[in-house]
N, C-alpha and C positions, 0 to 999 in steps of 0.2 A: 769290321763291317763286312757283311755277306754281299756278294755280287755274282752275277752270271755273265760269263764271257763266251763269246762265239769264237770257235777255233776251226781252222781249215788245215787239214793234213792229208796223209796218204789214205786214210779211211773216209775222207770226205769231211763234211761239216758236222761238228759236234758242239755240245754246250757244256761248259765247265762251271760248276758251282764252287766258288772259293769262299771258305768260311773260317772264322777264327778257331784256332786249336792250341791248347796249352802244351800238348805233347810234341808238336812240330817245332823244329829249330827256327823255321821262318816265321812261326806264329800263325800260319794258315794251313788248312788241309783242303784237299780238292776231290771232287767227285764229278765224273763225266757222264753225260747222257746223249743219246742220239737225237732227241727232240727238245725244243725249247719248253714244250708243255711239261715234259717229264722233269726237266731241271727246275722249273718254277714250282711244281708240286712238291719236290723234295725240299726246296728252300723254304716254302711256306708251311708245309705240314709235317714232314719227317724230321727236318733239322731241329725245330723247336722241341721235339720230344727227346732228342739226343742232348740238347743244350737248353735247359729250361731258362726262361726269361729272367733277367735280373730285376725287371719291373713288372712282376706278375699282377700288381694291383691295377694296372691299366689294361682293361679288357674291352671296353666299349669305344666306339668312335667318338662319342661325346667326351669321354675321359681323355682321349688322345688330343682332341682339339683344345681342351682346357690346359693340358700340360704344355702344349705348343705355345699357347697364349702366354702362360706364366713364364716360360723360358724366354720368349721374345722380350717381355716386359722387364723381368728382373735379372736374368742371367746373360742373355745374348746368345744367339745361335752360332755354332761353329767357331767359337772363340771370339766372336765380334762383340761390340758394345751393345747394351740393351737399346732397343729402338725408342724413338721419341714418343711422347704422350699422344701426339696427333696420329702417328703411325699405329700405335696400339689401338686407338679408336677406329681406324680404318680396318685393321685386322679383326677387331671385335665384330664389326659389321659383316665381314666376310664369314666369320665363324658362325654368325646367326643364320646365314644362308646355308652353310654346310649342315647345321643342326636341324634346319627345317626340312631337309630331305629325309625320307623314310628309309633309314638304314635297317635292313632286315637281318644282317649278320653281325657277329662280334668282330672286333678289329682284326684278330689273327685269322679269321675265316675269309677275309676279303681277297678276291682274285681280280684279275684284269677285267673280265666281263662286268663285274660289279662297278668298277670305276667307269667303264664305258657307259653303263646305264646312268650313272650319276652325271656324266658329261652330257648325255642326251637330254636329261631333265634340266640341266642348267641352260642349255641352248634353247630349250622350249620356253622356259619361264623368265629368262633374263636376256638382256642385250648381249651380243657376241663379245663385246669388250669386257662387260662385267663378268660373264661366264668364264672368260679366259683368266681373269684375275683370281676368281674364286677357285678354279681348278688348280691354278699355280700355287695358291696358298695351301690347298689340300695336299698337294704333292709335297710341300714343305712340312706339313704335319706328319706325313708318312716317313719322310726322310729323318725327321727328328726322332720318330719312334725307332727307326733302324739304328740311329746313332746311340740311343739310350738302351738298346738291347731288348726292346719290347717286340719288334718285328725282326725277322731274319732277312727279309728282302722287301723292297718297295714294289707293291703290285701296280703302281701307277707310273712306273719308270718310263714306259714307251707311249703314254697316253697324254695328249695335249690338244689344245685348240689353236690352230694356226691363225695368223693375222689374215683378215679378209682381203682378197685381191681387189675388192671394190672400195677399200678405204681411201679416202681422199688424201692426196699428198699435202704436206705442210703449205700454209699460205705465205707466200713471200712477196713483199712489196717490190715494185719496180724501182729502178734508179730514180725515175721522175717522182715517184711517190715518196721516196726517202728524202729527196731534195725538198719536197713540200713539207715533210715532217720537220726537217732541220730549220727551214725558213720560218715555220710556225713557232718553233721554240725560240728563235731569234726575236721574232715580233713580240712574243709574250714576255720575254726578258726585258724588253724595252717599252713595255706598256705604260700608258699615261697614268694608270691607276697604280699607286705606290705599292699596295698590298699584293697585287698580281705580279708586278715586276719583281718584288722581293722574293716571292715564292719561286718564280721562274729563273731567278738568279742561281738557284740551286738545281732546279730540274733541268735546265738547259745543258750544263756539262754532263749530267747523267745521261741524257738522251744521246748526245754526241759520243760519249764513251760506250754506250750500249751498241751503237751502230759500228763503232770502230774497233771493238774488241770481241764482240760475240758473247760477252758474259751473260749469264742468266740474270734476270732481275733480282733474284734472291741473293746474288753475289755482289752486284754493284750497289745495292741498297745498303750493304754493311761493309763496304770496302774500307779496310783500315788505312789510316794516313800513311803508315809505314809501307804499305803495299803499292803506293803510287811512286814508281821508279823513274829514272831518267829517260828510258826509252820504251817503257811499257808498264804493265801492271802485273801484280802477282795475286793469285787467288788462293787464300788460305782459310776463308770462312764463308758461311752462307746462312741465310735464314732457313730454319726448318719449318715444317707444317704447323708447328705451334707458335710461329712468329718469334722464335727464340734464336739467338745466334749460336751456331754450332759449327762443326767441321763441314767441309764441302760435301757435295752429294756422294762422291766416291773418291777413292785414292787418285784416280786419273783427273778428277776435277781440280785437284791441287796443282796449279800450273802457272806458267809465265806466258804472257801474251804481248807481243810487240804492238805498239800503238803509235799512230801518226803524231807528229810534233804539234800540229794545230790543236788537236784534241787534248793532248797532254798539257799544253800551255794554258788552255781554257780551264782545265781541272785544277792546275797549280795556282792560277790566278784566283779561283774561287777559294782555295785553301788559304792562300796568303791574305785574302781580304776579309776573312772571318775568324775572329778570335773569341767567339762566344764559348761559354762552358761546354766542354766536350769530354765528359768522363770516359766515354766508350772509345775515344780517340778514333773516330770515323771520319772519312772524307766528306760524307754527306749526312751529317747527323740530323735527326728530327728535332722537334720541340724539346726544350730542357736538356739538350745534349744526348738524348737517348736515340736508339736506332729507329728508322722509319718502319712502319708496318706496310706490308705489301698491299693490302686492301685499300689503305688510305692513299697510297701512291697511285693505285689504279683509278680510284675515284676522283681525286683532286688533281692529279697530274696527267695521266695517260688519256683519260676521257676528254679532258679539256683540250689536250694537244690534238687529238683526232678531229674534234669539232673545228678547231682553228685551221687545220690542214685540209678540211673538206673531205675527210675520209670516213664518212658515215653512210650507212645503208639502212633501208627499211626492212623490218622483219615483223612477223606476226607473233604476238604473245597474248594468249588467252582471248583470242578473237579480235584483238586490237592491233593496229599498226603502230609500231614504235621504231625509233631510230637507235641503232646500235653501231659500235665501232667496227670498221672493216678488218682491223688487225688488232692483235694483242701485243703486249710488250715483248713477248717471245719472237714476234715477227722480225724485230731488228737483229736478233740472234740468227735467225734463218737467213736474213739478208746478208749478214757477214759471211756465213758459210757459202752462200751462192757466189759472193765476190771472190772467195778463195778458189772456188772451182773455176770461175771465169779467168783467174790469173794462172790456171794450170798448176796449182799447188798439188803435190802428191798426196795420196790418201793418208799416209802416216802423219803428215803435217796437219791436214784438216782434222784428223782424229785428235791430235794433241791440242790444237788450238781450241777445239770445241769441248775438250775435257771428257771425251767418251772413253769408257773402259776398254772397248775393243773396236776394231775396224768394222765388225759386223753391225754394230749400232749405227755407225756413221753411214754405212751403205743402206741400212734400213730406212733412215730418215732422208738422206740426200742422194741415194743411188740414182734416182730418176734424173737428177740434174747432171750428175757425172756422165751418165749415158747420153744425155742430150748434148752435152759439150763435146763428147767424143764423136757423136754423129755429125755435128756441125763442122768439125775439123776435117772431115773427109771431103776433099775437093770435088771428087767425081764419084758419087754414090753408085755402087755396082750391085745389081741384083744377082741372085743365085744363078739364074739361067744365063745372064750376060757373061758371068765369069766362066761358065761351062763352055759356052759357044766361042768365047774368045781364046780358050786354051788350045 
């Protein structure tokens, strides 16, 4: 793979193009330039002449997008498994947005200013969040073309859309609200109506487990019986966007989480009290022993729970005032994270319990809570001027 590296030496800053070479023992050759512009021009225009593309049939942006879609669906990128059908559907929608842009150049002619113009168009025509996703996918398209030898270098390497500083932080229920949620689950599980009580005999331990483990809903909905352990739970599978059971969201999501004895005993009591057909061998199977679907759980379980707990709010929809839930099932996951922070757990522990791939993801979602906790622990806040004058 060809790349451009910034170097600092006795002659100042230079830019080194590293590209594959069959004549070199290391497998790479190098060429140095005084400016980044010169290095990019060589990589994008001169290098392809010296080393013709192995995939010369891909010339247009549209062809590159289609090749990327096919690779994601049938082969898997960078040695990974092919993506799910639901993810392919999402990628196809993003691809339709990429294709709707008026690309005036062929693929190998694209330069950084062309990608910047595409970014400007995205931000003008779509929401910032959607524009960020599409640009990220287009970057993946170009990276795939570099991997397959169609492009020598990715012209979008340094171009991105940053998260808005005005984006609202995650919504986290208070301790009092979580107590109300758990109390509502208790009441529904002991309801006078037989059918309501029967349904909530299953939903109740799910809600407790969600708050006490921080698992994603897609994880506890398909938690295997074998993963309910003596002192915690193990996450080895999850629902994907197609409502099918598959591996967890990432390698880091495959994890062990310690859980309180009260919650574990509740889950074990539910397991021991139900011997219905369970071919999938799940802790909380749905009807006929198959796994529960997320949308069904959302509608039949979570919405009912929010109403019982009094956690509904008015919202306007198509000119009409409607009631909607104040929180989503993910809110219990966020609550769990906030409790870890309140208990002064270190960042690595929080990252591992939440199943995040890296600490940056943890800080991106919960950094404001960590900073708030640190600020609260300062017994005597000192301003900049106060510290200077006191010196």
